[in-house]
Every structure is written in structure tokens, then in C-alpha cells.
NUMAR-79116 format. One record per residue: x, y, z of N, C-alpha, C in turn; residue in one letter. Coordinates in steps of 0.05 Angstrom, whole numbers, padded with zeros to 5 digits, always signed. Layout:
N
XYZXYZXYZA...
//
This chain:
358
+00018-00024+00000-00001+00001+00000+00018+00023+00002M+00014+00043-00016+00028+00070-00022+00013+00092-00013T+00023+00118-00002+00010+00138+00003+00021+00147+00034G+00008+00162+00040+00011+00174+00073-00004+00160+00091N+00008+00142+00109-00013+00129+00126-00022+00144+00148P-00008+00166+00152-00020+00181+00175-00045+00197+00166T-00044+00210+00141-00068+00222+00124-00091+00205+00126L-00086+00177+00118-00106+00158+00118-00118+00154+00145F-00099+00151+00163-00114+00147+00192-00126+00170+00200R-00112+00196+00191-00127+00216+00196-00156+00220+00179S-00155+00207+00155-00180+00208+00146-00205+00193+00156G-00193+00164+00165-00206+00153+00181-00221+00165+00204R-00206+00179+00220-00213+00186+00242-00233+00212+00238M-00227+00226+00215-00246+00251+00205-00273+00238+00204S-00277+00215+00188-00297+00203+00182-00312+00197+00208L-00298+00186+00228-00313+00175+00255-00320+00198+00267K-00307+00220+00266-00309+00247+00281-00340+00260+00267N-00336+00254+00240-00360+00263+00227-00387+00249+00234F-00387+00228+00242-00406+00210+00245-00418+00215+00273K-00395+00223+00290-00402+00227+00321-00415+00258+00318L-00406+00274+00301-00423+00300+00295-00448+00300+00292L-00456+00279+00278-00485+00275+00262-00501+00267+00288L-00490+00249+00302-00505+00240+00324-00511+00262+00338L-00492+00276+00351-00496+00299+00372-00513+00317+00360M-00513+00326+00334-00530+00346+00318-00561+00330+00327L-00564+00306+00313-00592+00292+00318-00603+00296+00347L-00585+00286+00368-00593+00287+00397-00601+00315+00401A-00587+00337+00395-00596+00366+00399-00622+00372+00390L-00626+00362+00363-00649+00367+00352-00676+00355+00368A-00673+00331+00377-00691+00319+00392-00698+00332+00418M-00680+00348+00432-00682+00352+00457-00711+00370+00463L-00722+00393+00446-00744+00407+00450-00765+00386+00456P-00768+00369+00434-00794+00346+00438-00791+00333+00458S-00769+00322+00469-00768+00312+00493-00773+00322+00519L-00767+00350+00517-00774+00370+00539-00805+00374+00540A-00816+00377+00514-00848+00381+00515-00860+00355+00509N-00859+00335+00526-00876+00310+00521-00907+00322+00520A-00922+00302+00504-00951+00305+00501-00965+00305+00523A-00986+00322+00526-01005+00328+00547-01021+00300+00549C-01024+00289+00575-01042+00264+00574-01060+00264+00595T-01086+00256+00596-01100+00252+00615-01096+00232+00637P-01096+00234+00662-01096+00214+00683-01117+00217+00701T-01124+00198+00714-01147+00201+00738-01168+00206+00731G-01177+00201+00704-01202+00208+00689-01225+00191+00703V-01249+00201+00710-01271+00186+00717-01295+00204+00708S-01316+00186+00708-01346+00200+00706-01359+00200+00732I-01368+00227+00738-01376+00229+00766-01408+00227+00762T-01421+00231+00743-01449+00229+00743-01456+00218+00709T-01478+00203+00711-01485+00191+00686-01496+00161+00688G-01518+00151+00677-01526+00125+00685-01510+00101+00670P-01508+00082+00687-01487+00062+00681-01502+00047+00659T-01531+00043+00653-01548+00032+00636-01570+00046+00631N-01573+00045+00603-01595+00065+00594-01608+00058+00573A-01631+00061+00565-01648+00058+00541-01655+00085+00529V-01647+00091+00506-01650+00117+00496-01663+00117+00467V-01674+00142+00460-01682+00140+00434-01668+00160+00414N-01667+00151+00388-01655+00168+00373-01659+00201+00370V-01639+00216+00379-01645+00243+00380-01647+00252+00410G-01646+00234+00429-01648+00241+00456-01618+00242+00465Q-01613+00254+00487-01583+00260+00497-01577+00252+00529Y-01557+00242+00534-01554+00238+00559-01529+00256+00571Q-01534+00261+00599-01511+00277+00609-01494+00261+00628S-01468+00274+00622-01445+00262+00637-01428+00287+00648F-01415+00279+00673-01394+00299+00682-01370+00285+00686T-01347+00298+00678-01318+00282+00684-01303+00299+00699A-01286+00282+00710-01263+00295+00728-01240+00284+00719T-01214+00298+00724-01186+00283+00719-01169+00307+00714G-01145+00296+00717-01121+00314+00713-01104+00311+00684T-01088+00328+00676-01075+00326+00653-01048+00332+00664K-01025+00314+00650-00997+00316+00653-00984+00318+00631T-00960+00332+00626-00943+00330+00608-00948+00354+00587G-00929+00360+00570-00937+00379+00548-00950+00401+00555G-00957+00418+00542-00972+00442+00544-01005+00442+00549N-01005+00434+00573-01032+00427+00584-01051+00447+00589C-01039+00469+00590-01053+00495+00593-01069+00501+00565A-01061+00487+00544-01077+00497+00517-01091+00471+00509T-01090+00453+00528-01101+00426+00519-01133+00423+00525T-01150+00414+00503-01178+00415+00505-01187+00386+00516T-01211+00381+00530-01219+00356+00534-01244+00349+00519W-01248+00328+00510-01272+00321+00496-01281+00294+00502T-01306+00290+00492-01317+00258+00499-01312+00245+00471W-01306+00219+00477-01303+00200+00452-01310+00176+00460N-01320+00160+00439-01329+00133+00449-01323+00115+00421A-01321+00087+00428-01316+00070+00409-01344+00068+00390V-01342+00051+00368-01365+00050+00354-01372+00071+00339N-01355+00089+00335-01357+00113+00319-01379+00132+00330S-01387+00130+00356-01404+00153+00369-01394+00177+00371V-01405+00199+00362-01396+00222+00367-01410+00233+00392T-01390+00248+00408-01402+00257+00430-01391+00290+00435I-01407+00306+00444-01400+00331+00444-01380+00340+00463D-01368+00359+00458-01346+00370+00474-01351+00381+00500T-01329+00384+00519-01331+00396+00546-01343+00377+00565I-01336+00380+00591-01347+00364+00616-01374+00378+00617A-01395+00357+00629-01419+00365+00633-01437+00370+00608N-01423+00355+00587-01434+00357+00557-01456+00336+00554S-01469+00333+00538-01486+00311+00528-01486+00299+00508I-01491+00277+00503-01484+00258+00484-01506+00244+00469A-01510+00247+00441-01530+00233+00426-01517+00210+00418Q-01532+00191+00424-01522+00160+00423-01533+00145+00398L-01515+00139+00377-01524+00122+00356-01546+00120+00340G-01552+00098+00324-01575+00099+00307-01593+00079+00316A-01619+00076+00307-01639+00059+00319-01631+00031+00310A-01634+00012+00331-01631-00012+00329-01604-00022+00343G-01587-00004+00350-01563-00012+00358-01568-00015+00389Q-01552-00042+00397-01554-00046+00423-01525-00050+00428T-01505-00036+00443-01481-00040+00448-01472-00034+00474N-01452-00047+00483-01438-00036+00513-01417-00013+00501T-01423+00015+00503-01404+00038+00496-01384+00042+00519W-01360+00040+00508-01334+00053+00528-01330+00080+00519T-01336+00097+00539-01328+00127+00533-01299+00134+00547F-01288+00151+00532-01260+00159+00541-01260+00190+00539Y-01241+00200+00552-01233+00225+00552-01204+00230+00543I-01199+00248+00523-01172+00249+00511-01164+00275+00508K-01137+00284+00506-01127+00309+00505-01125+00314+00478S-01120+00343+00470-01110+00350+00446-01089+00372+00455A-01068+00368+00446-01041+00385+00454-01034+00403+00431D-01042+00426+00431-01039+00440+00405-01011+00451+00404T-00995+00454+00428-00969+00462+00425-00949+00437+00409S-00959+00423+00409-00943+00400+00390-00947+00406+00359N-00967+00418+00351-00972+00421+00323-00986+00444+00316S-00972+00466+00321-00983+00499+00319-00989+00500+00291P-00976+00492+00273-00978+00495+00245-00998+00478+00232T-01006+00459+00245-01025+00438+00230-01056+00444+00239K-01069+00436+00213-01098+00445+00214-01112+00427+00232A-01106+00401+00236-01116+00379+00255-01104+00380+00279N-01119+00379+00303-01103+00374+00326-01094+00345+00330V-01070+00342+00341-01058+00317+00347-01072+00309+00377L-01085+00288+00372-01097+00273+00401-01077+00255+00415W-01078+00258+00439-01058+00243+00456-01073+00229+00480N-01060+00206+00484-01066+00194+00516-01098+00190+00515G-01105+00168+00505-01138+00160+00511-01137+00146+00540F-01154+00155+00553-01159+00148+00583-01190+00136+00585A-01187+00110+00590-01216+00098+00593-01231+00112+00618S-01252+00125+00614-01264+00135+00632-01295+00127+00644A-01305+00109+00624-01335+00101+00633-01345+00080+00612Y-01358+00058+00626-01372+00041+00608-01400+00041+00613S-01417+00036+00597-01446+00036+00599-01457+00023+00578A-01483+00006+00581-01494-00010+00560-01518+00011+00551N-01520+00016+00526-01543+00031+00516-01555+00015+00495Y-01582+00016+00496-01602+00006+00479-01613+00028+00463V-01612+00032+00434-01620+00053+00421-01640+00047+00407V-01664+00065+00412-01691+00059+00397-01699+00078+00378H-01716+00077+00357-01724+00102+00343-01736+00122+00356T-01739+00149+00346-01753+00167+00360-01787+00157+00365A-01793+00167+00387-01821+00164+00393-01842+00179+00373Q-01861+00168+00365-01883+00183+00347-01911+00179+00361I-01925+00205+00362-01950+00203+00372-01970+00199+00346A-01977+00172+00345-01999+00170+00321-02022+00180+00324G-02036+00178+00303-02067+00190+00304-02080+00182+00326A-02095+00202+00340-02117+00191+00359-02141+00181+00346L-02149+00157+00355-02176+00147+00341-02200+00148+00361T-02224+00152+00349-02246+00152+00365-02265+00132+00354E-02277+00116+00372-02296+00095+00358-02323+00107+00349S-02331+00128+00358-02354+00151+00348-02344+00175+00344N-02345+00182+00321-02338+00211+00318-02365+00227+00312T-02386+00217+00313-02410+00238+00310-02428+00217+00332I-02440+00234+00355-02458+00220+00376-02476+00237+00378I-02500+00228+00393-02522+00241+00403-02517+00241+00436D-02522+00263+00451-02518+00267+00482-02532+00242+00489I-02510+00233+00509-02521+00209+00523-02502+00185+00510G-02496+00185+00486-02473+00167+00476-02447+00171+00484Q-02432+00149+00482-02402+00150+00490-02383+00141+00463S-02361+00149+00466-02339+00144+00443-02314+00135+00463S-02302+00115+00447-02276+00108+00462-02249+00119+00445T-02232+00131+00463-02214+00145+00452-02186+00125+00455L-02173+00122+00431-02149+00105+00433-02122+00117+00423T-02102+00122+00441-02077+00133+00429-02061+00111+00417G-02046+00118+00399-02028+00100+00381-02003+00110+00378N-01985+00114+00399-01960+00118+00401-01942+00096+00385P-01918+00099+00370-01900+00080+00359-01871+00092+00366S-01853+00072+00360-01821+00081+00363-01818+00082+00393G-01796+00100+00395-01785+00101+00426-01784+00079+00441G-01785+00078+00465-01787+00052+00484-01811+00046+00496T-01821+00026+00487-01847+00014+00502-01840+00004+00531A-01860+00002+00549-01884+00007+00549-01888+00043+00549P-01916+00051+00537-01923+00075+00539-01942+00084+00561Y-01943+00108+00570-01961+00116+00591-01974+00138+00576T-02000+00136+00567-02018+00156+00555-02037+00170+00568I-02035+00193+00569-02056+00212+00579-02074+00224+00562S-02100+00231+00565-02118+00247+00545-02127+00269+00556Y-02129+00287+00535-02137+00321+00543-02163+00324+00527F-02177+00340+00538-02208+00348+00523-02199+00377+00512S-02173+00381+00501-02166+00407+00489-02143+00394+00463Q-02141+00414+00447-02118+00404+00427-02090+00412+00440A-02071+00404+00431-02038+00408+00438-02036+00398+00468S-02052+00376+00476-02048+00364+00504-02051+00391+00526C-02067+00409+00521-02066+00431+00541-02089+00423+00563A-02085+00438+00579-02104+00435+00607-02097+00413+00621G-02113+00398+00638-02110+00378+00656-02122+00351+00645T-02103+00329+00645-02115+00305+00638-02138+00297+00645S-02156+00285+00629-02184+00274+00638-02182+00242+00640I-02162+00228+00638-02158+00199+00642-02130+00191+00628G-02123+00165+00634-02106+00155+00624-02105+00126+00615S-02088+00112+00599-02098+00086+00593-02088+00081+00565G-02093+00051+00554-02091+00050+00532-02120+00060+00514A-02140+00061+00527-02160+00070+00513-02180+00087+00542T-02194+00104+00531-02213+00122+00552-02236+00123+00540L-02263+00116+00553-02293+00122+00544-02295+00152+00552S-02310+00164+00534-02315+00193+00540-02347+00199+00531V-02360+00216+00544-02388+00219+00541-02396+00253+00539S-02381+00268+00517-02384+00295+00517-02411+00303+00513P-02423+00326+00520-02449+00336+00523-02447+00358+00498T-02427+00369+00486-02423+00385+00468-02400+00374+00448S-02400+00386+00427-02373+00378+00405-02346+00383+00421T-02330+00366+00425-02305+00370+00437-02282+00360+00422T-02259+00376+00428-02234+00368+00418-02217+00352+00434T-02207+00326+00424-02187+00314+00442-02158+00309+00432Y-02142+00303+00447-02114+00299+00441-02099+00280+00465S-02077+00268+00458-02064+00251+00479-02035+00257+00479Y-02024+00253+00500-01991+00253+00503-01982+00223+00509N-01963+00221+00500-01948+00194+00509-01921+00198+00522S-01920+00182+00543-01889+00186+00557-01880+00154+00553V-01855+00151+00539-01845+00125+00536-01827+00116+00561D-01811+00094+00557-01797+00084+00584-01770+00087+00577S-01763+00107+00561-01730+00108+00559-01721+00120+00587A-01694+00113+00591-01689+00124+00612-01686+00150+00619T-01686+00164+00600-01697+00196+00600-01722+00194+00587T-01744+00196+00599-01774+00199+00590-01775+00212+00567K-01787+00201+00543-01791+00222+00522-01819+00226+00521N-01833+00252+00517-01858+00259+00513-01866+00267+00491V-01885+00259+00478-01895+00271+00450-01924+00277+00450V-01938+00295+00438-01964+00301+00439-01976+00297+00410C-02001+00285+00414-02013+00277+00386-02029+00301+00367S-02034+00301+00345-02056+00318+00335-02081+00315+00349A-02098+00333+00342-02126+00334+00356-02148+00320+00338S-02163+00310+00348-02190+00300+00336-02216+00310+00349N-02237+00316+00335-02261+00324+00351-02283+00302+00345S-02300+00303+00370-02324+00287+00373-02349+00307+00368I-02364+00304+00346-02386+00320+00341-02415+00310+00358T-02422+00328+00373-02449+00319+00393-02475+00334+00384V-02496+00320+00378-02520+00328+00369-02536+00325+00399S-02557+00339+00399-02577+00334+00421-02590+00307+00417S-02601+00294+00432-02616+00268+00431-02639+00264+00411A-02638+00245+00395-02662+00243+00378-02685+00241+00390L-02701+00261+00385-02732+00256+00401-02751+00238+00386G-02773+00237+00397-02798+00220+00394-02812+00228+00370I-02815+00217+00345-02828+00232+00325-02859+00229+00325P-02869+00249+00316-02899+00253+00321-02911+00235+00299S-02941+00229+00297-02954+00222+00277-02982+00230+00272I-02984+00237+00244-03007+00256+00240-03021+00243+00210A-03048+00236+00210-03064+00240+00231-03067+00220+00249P-03076+00228+00276-03078+00207+00299-03107+00193+00302L-03103+00168+00299-03130+00153+00302-03153+00164+00284N-03149+00170+00260-03175+00186+00244-03192+00161+00235P-03220+00171+00231-03238+00152+00220-03234+00161+00189S-03230+00137+00169-03227+00141+00143-03244+00124+00123V-03246+00128+00099-03264+00117+00081-03244+00095+00064F-03258+00075+00056-03244+00053+00040-03241+00066+00014K-03215+00059+00001-03210+00068-00024-03203+00095-00027D-03203+00110-00006-03192+00139-00009-03162+00140+00001L-03146+00159-00009-03119+00159-00002-03112+00182+00020G-03093+00174+00037-03088+00189+00061-03057+00197+00060Y-03050+00220+00071-03023+00225+00072-03016+00225+00107I-02992+00208+00107-02986+00208+00140-02958+00224+00145I-02957+00242+00160-02935+00255+00164-02926+00255+00193S-02900+00268+00193-02885+00266+00223-02861+00284+00220S-02855+00296+00244-02838+00314+00250-02827+00304+00279D-02800+00312+00286-02784+00305+00308-02761+00327+00311W-02746+00319+00339-02724+00339+00341-02701+00325+00347S-02681+00340+00346-02653+00328+00353-02642+00308+00336G-02620+00296+00346-02608+00275+00328-02590+00287+00313G-02571+00269+00300-02550+00276+00281-02562+00277+00251S-02560+00301+00240-02575+00306+00213-02569+00278+00195P-02591+00275+00180-02590+00257+00160-02603+00229+00170G-02635+00227+00164-02647+00213+00176-02663+00194+00156Y-02661+00167+00170-02677+00141+00151-02706+00143+00163L-02722+00145+00150-02752+00143+00161-02766+00122+00146T-02784+00105+00163-02799+00086+00159-02826+00084+00163K-02844+00077+00145-02875+00073+00157-02877+00046+00154L-02893+00037+00176-02898+00007+00182-02926+00010+00184Y-02940-00016+00174-02969-00021+00182-02974-00045+00193S-02997-00049+00208-03002-00077+00219-03034-00077+00226S-03048-00101+00219-03075-00100+00230-03078-00102+00258P-03057-00107+00273-03061-00111+00305-03044-00087+00322T-03018-00097+00320-03002-00077+00334-02976-00071+00316S-02966-00047+00317-02947-00035+00296-02920-00033+00309C-02901-00044+00294-02875-00044+00305-02849-00051+00282S-02823-00047+00285-02809-00048+00260-02810-00077+00248S-02823-00094+00261-02825-00124+00248-02850-00124+00234S-02868-00102+00231-02891-00105+00218-02882-00099+00185S-02904-00095+00170-02899-00091+00144-02893-00063+00135T-02870-00061+00121-02856-00037+00114-02874-00025+00088L-02887-00004+00092-02901+00013+00073-02884+00030+00055E-02868+00043+00067-02854+00066+00059-02825+00070+00071Q-02802+00077+00055-02777+00086+00071-02766+00111+00056S-02761+00131+00069-02745+00154+00054-02722+00165+00074L-02705+00175+00063-02683+00187+00071-02682+00222+00067F-02683+00232+00098-02687+00261+00094-02667+00276+00110V-02661+00302+00106-02645+00315+00120-02658+00336+00142Y-02685+00344+00131-02698+00358+00152-02709+00336+00175A-02724+00351+00195-02733+00337+00217-02762+00339+00213N-02773+00330+00188-02800+00324+00186-02798+00311+00160S-02828+00293+00154-02829+00274+00132-02860+00271+00123I-02865+00270+00099-02897+00268+00093-02892+00245+00072S-02904+00227+00081-02905+00198+00063-02924+00201+00043F-02923+00185+00019-02939+00182-00002-02967+00176+00004A-02992+00175-00011-03016+00165-00002-03019+00137+00009L-03032+00135+00027-03038+00108+00039-03070+00099+00032V-03073+00075+00024-03103+00068+00019-03108+00043+00036Y-03119+00048+00065-03129+00032+00078-03153+00017+00071P-03151-00012+00068-03175-00025+00064-03189-00040+00086Q-03176-00038+00108-03188-00047+00131-03179-00029+00154A-03188-00033+00178-03176-00022+00201-03147-00027+00204N-03131-00008+00206-03100-00011+00199-03088+00008+00223T-03066-00002+00232-03047+00010+00252-03022+00019+00236I-03017+00046+00237-02992+00057+00229-02973+00067+00251Y-02945+00061+00241-02924+00077+00263-02903+00086+00248C-02883+00103+00258-02865+00114+00243-02835+00109+00256I-02813+00098+00243-02788+00095+00261-02769+00114+00246Y-02749+00132+00259-02732+00150+00253-02708+00134+00262I-02687+00138+00247-02657+00128+00252-02639+00154+00243T-02624+00162+00260-02609+00185+00249-02579+00176+00243D-02561+00197+00237-02539+00190+00227-02510+00192+00240S-02517+00186+00268-02493+00182+00293-02478+00156+00280A-02451+00160+00289-02435+00135+00281-02448+00112+00293T-02460+00112+00320-02472+00091+00326-02502+00103+00324S-02516+00095+00304-02545+00109+00298-02560+00105+00324P-02582+00124+00328-02603+00124+00351-02627+00120+00331M-02647+00102+00342-02670+00101+00332-02693+00104+00348T-02718+00122+00343-02736+00126+00361-02763+00117+00345T-02788+00117+00357-02806+00113+00340-02831+00130+00349N-02853+00128+00337-02874+00144+00345-02897+00123+00359S-02917+00136+00373-02937+00120+00380-02954+00110+00355I-02970+00095+00358-02987+00076+00342-03014+00095+00334S-03017+00096+00307-03041+00110+00299-03060+00091+00287S-03087+00090+00294-03109+00067+00286-03122+00084+00263L-03119+00073+00238-03141+00088+00218-03165+00067+00217F-03187+00080+00227-03212+00060+00227-03227+00066+00204S-03237+00046+00194-03257+00053+00167-03283+00060+00179L-03293+00081+00170-03324+00092+00174-03344+00078+00163A-03364+00072+00171-03389+00055+00162-03390+00069+00135P-03396+00052+00114-03403+00062+00086-03434+00064+00082Q-03439+00088+00071-03466+00095+00065-03475+00085+00041S-03506+00076+00038-03511+00056+00016-03517+00079-00011L-03510+00074-00031-03511+00089-00055-03537+00100-00057P-03542+00123-00070-03567+00135-00070-03589+00114-00087L-03577+00100-00107-03596+00082-00124-03605+00058-00107R-03592+00056-00080-03604+00034-00061-03624+00047-00044W-03623+00070-00043-03643+00085-00025-03663+00094-00040I-03664+00108-00061-03685+00125-00076-03697+00096-00096L-03720+00098-00097-03734+00078-00118-03733+00093-00143P-03735+00077-00164-03728+00087-00190-03751+00109-00195P-03746+00129-00211-03769+00147-00216-03795+00136-00227L-03788+00112-00242-03813+00098-00255-03831+00085-00237R-03819+00085-00211-03837+00073-00193-03855+00096-00182W-03854+00120-00183-03867+00142-00174-03886+00151-00189I-03873+00157-00215-03889+00170-00240-03907+00152-00252L-03929+00162-00260-03948+00146-00277-03929+00129-00298P-03940+00101-00301-03925+00086-00319-03931+00094-00348L-03954+00099-00359-03955+00115-00381-03983+00134-00385H-03981+00151-00402-04010+00170-00400-04026+00159-00416Y-04023+00144-00439-04041+00131-00455-04061+00153-00469H-04052+00177-00469-04069+00200-00484-04092+00208-00471G-04095+00199-00441-04117+00212-00427-04107+00230-00410Y-04125+00251-00406-04113+00271-00386-04114+00260-00358P-04094+00269-00340-04088+00256-00318-04113+00264-00302F-04123+00245-00289-04147+00241-00267-04175+00247-00283G-04174+00241-00306-04200+00238-00315-04205+00209-00322T
//
């Protein structure tokens, strides 16, 4: 080997020194980061919040967290809720969390984690550091509760009749507690509760109901309103003429009027030789909206009893009937030809050309 061995050794030493210098420079570059370690949460716990809950979509649960933060620039660190299963939870202690989609049943493990902005001052996204398990809870998530239509067994009634109200909630968390109100928008004081409620209003009334479900945090919804139309009681119809004396083969008009009832009336005229009822012979049937009726001519051929039945248009129709009217045939007079003898019986038969009386 030729050349200057000292220089060669010096060159090798220079390379070693160069490597050492690089290591020293790298160590110096890392010192700021080592001195400013990431802020991490410690001693994190949930001081309030249910350990098990049933919730509806759109409902929130409240939690309060305590804990400390160590390392890094904790003064600028923010705390936030976070959970597994991609459930997003609002920021800051004492926040409220909206949990999941309908149909999910999971054990959610909640965390608190810190964001140390001092470690990434030029980055748009904050670096999150140090997850700390804080809370585990089992949540069953249901669809949002809906107050379905209020149904009524009778929407048109006469005074004295009743109607059954039925609330129809869905979604949310069953079972439901249903309360009924005699006003729209669930205003005023409840008039009763239960799956159904029987009511007997004396005037047209609007009803609504609210439903409280069984979620851990109760969810209350109010239905749209429905009305029950109330008419005065259907009165007893009159009948005219009442117990008349009539002649055979002559036509007679039978009429009636009445009060109350739900408008729209089915009227029926019955006849019988003995006693009149709805099982007797139906003579005529007419539907009218007025509170009166005149039937077409009837031609009694013998003593006949007539009666009238009226049925109104309530959801559960009411029916009333008149008293009976007896049409009695008057005695028939003999025709004049049966009473008066023929003129030929009174006048002379023939004159025969002789003066009368000679």
C-alpha cells in the first residue's frame, strides 16, 4: 500500500468524528420534543351519568367528568368526549351525548382524551394524545317516539252516547303511559289515562293525547287533535193524523216531525192490522235531512195501525219511533140508487093519451 498512512488514519478519524458529530446534532434536535412531551389525561372518571340506559334516537344523556392532565402544554389542551363504535359525543365536561342509530344495542366505552396544540401549531388538525378509559355503559338505542293519530270509536254522537278514545304511539321505548286531554295540543288537565278511554261529551269536543315512553330519560310526545261532534238526543217522532176515521179506497197522507239527532234521517212507515212495530209490514222508506217527513198516499182497506221509525246518522245510529195511529174505516153509506126507488116507480107508468085524473 502506498501513500501517507498518517493522512489515511487521519481521514478515517475524520469520518468517525463526522459520524459522531451527526449523532450529536440529531440529539440536540430532539431535545425540544423530549422536553415538551404530549399532554395526557390521568385519573379520569365519570362522576355522573347512568351506567345502563335505554334511549331514543335524538335523545341526549348527560355526563360529568373529572381528571387531571400531565405533560406537554396542558394549559392549551382541550378535553372532549369520545367513544368506540364511531359514536360522536359533544365536547367539554358536563356535555350531553347523542347516542347511535336505531336498532343498535352495544356496550359503549367512553373516553376522555386530550389535544395538545403546542405540538402541532402549524397543523390544521389537532394531534390527539393519551386516551384514558373513563366510563362504560350499556345503551339500547330505539327509534324516536311518534304520537300516531288519536282514534275515536264514534266521531258523531247524540247526547247520552259514548265514544272510546285510543292513543297510538309508536317507536321510542315501550311500554307507554298515555294521557288524554279534552283540548288540542295536550293543553289543560288530563281527563284520564290508559290504552283507551271512554268519554261521553255533552257538546262537540276536541281531544288529544300525550305519550310518555320508558326510555331512561323519558320522552314525551303530543298527538294531533280530533273532534267528536255531539248532537242533541233524537226525539220521539209525531204521527198525523192520529187515530182518524177514514173511508175505504180514499188516499191519506201520513206525516211526522221530530227534534234532535244527528242530521240525515232514515224514516220508515210500517203498518199492521193489530200492533205496529219495526217487524210489521214496511209500507214506505225515505231518507231526509230535515226533521220532518210526509209519506205518499196510503189506501187502507180495513182497520189498519200505522207507526213511524226514525234512525239518525250518528256513528252509532239512534232510533226512535212514534206512537201507533189506528186508521178506522167509517161505516159506508148505501148508494142513492139503493135508497131512492126508480122514478118509474113514482111517476105514472104511461099517460096513454088521457088527461091525468080523468
